[in-house]
C-alpha angles and dihedrals in degrees: 000000000000123000093247090056094056103113131162110270116205108222117224112264096039113114117210142058124300088251091055093051093042091055090062094052123085110247096224133055113219091227111040095018090229132118117291112255105206146003108244097192112026091189093062141035093260110127124178127193116234095186096072090033091230102140093174094052101094118195117223099020123134136203121271110265091230109109111255096012114123099186116129113226143155097230121066091258135032123239094270095051101036112144095213092065123091113256125228110271093215109119112269095004121122099176117123114267118247134217131012118323089030103219106133139023121246094266092055099046102281127133127023118336132212114279093216113115113271093358117131099180122118117268115244123242115312092337123100094229140072121243093264090058098045101276127141126026114340126225110268093220110116114274093356115136098183120113119263113252119243114315094333123104094234139063121247093263091058099045101277127135126026116332131214113273094215110118111262095007119121099180124119120271113243125236114316093336126099096231141069124246093268092054099046102278126138127020117334130217113278092216110115112263095006117124097180120119118267113248119243114311093337125101097233140061121250092262091057097045102277128137128028115328131216112273096217109114111259096013117120098180123116120269112243123238116315092337127100097231140065122249093264092056098045102276128136128027116333130214111271095214109115113262094010119121099178124118121271113241122240115312092337124099099232141062122252092264091057099045102276126142131038112314121235110262093219108118112265095006119128098181122112120264114245123243114314093339126101097232141061121247093265091056100045102277127134127030114333132211111273093212109119111265095007120124100179123117120271114240125239115313093338125099097228140066121249092262091057098044102277128139128033113327130213111267094207111116 
């Protein structure tokens, strides 16, 4: 449709001349700055321009009067902040109550709950289950049964949801931040001076006691994956080689001795790369000694090689 062809169209059901209807329509569209082409809802003041083909660009709408809300509506308040709705009775909460009777909001137990045994989370959409138990919209990736993230058609693992804004990073952004864990997103460790990400629902990183701990009596190490034990006590993924009980490395299914982990990129080397580096210790991978001019590998949790005081030292006086 050309701009010169954009005329006022009188919808069926509206009584009156074209001039009468046209007088009630704003002369300018907020997008293309031309005349509005049609009334979308004759019973209300909602008017949508057909010329610029932006059906969601409603002429004449205003922002919700609730402070901080950016929704564009015709009424003084949007659906979430409507004043005629009962408010959650939880102390200090002003969110609309859900369900019947409407006593609490979804976060405080209101509305429909997940039908899965012993689950108290809110069910998603028209489904009877929460996200963790298959409720809500599912990821559209073939054979994936995880819930789609946000308004996207895929789960986080398949590119759905908000992504990290760091250049070159494709990981998922954490919480309300714009970055992934590795680039400063999500909650950080509460230990003074630590900038590592807090683990799970705890307030500290793994090194400072956060996350799930190994259940073996006397062990303070972190439990691995969905298991209840640390690597040393059988937790985490194990090597799939028959008869081997060692831990599988990274995303591979075998231990280092059986070809697991990321191989060193040095030509002809078959050893595993160390940490987030591309090479094994012998070829410059892993943490290096911080002594000036030293290129040797740092030992254990220290920042120096053995020659410069790194590693565990003899306790004999």
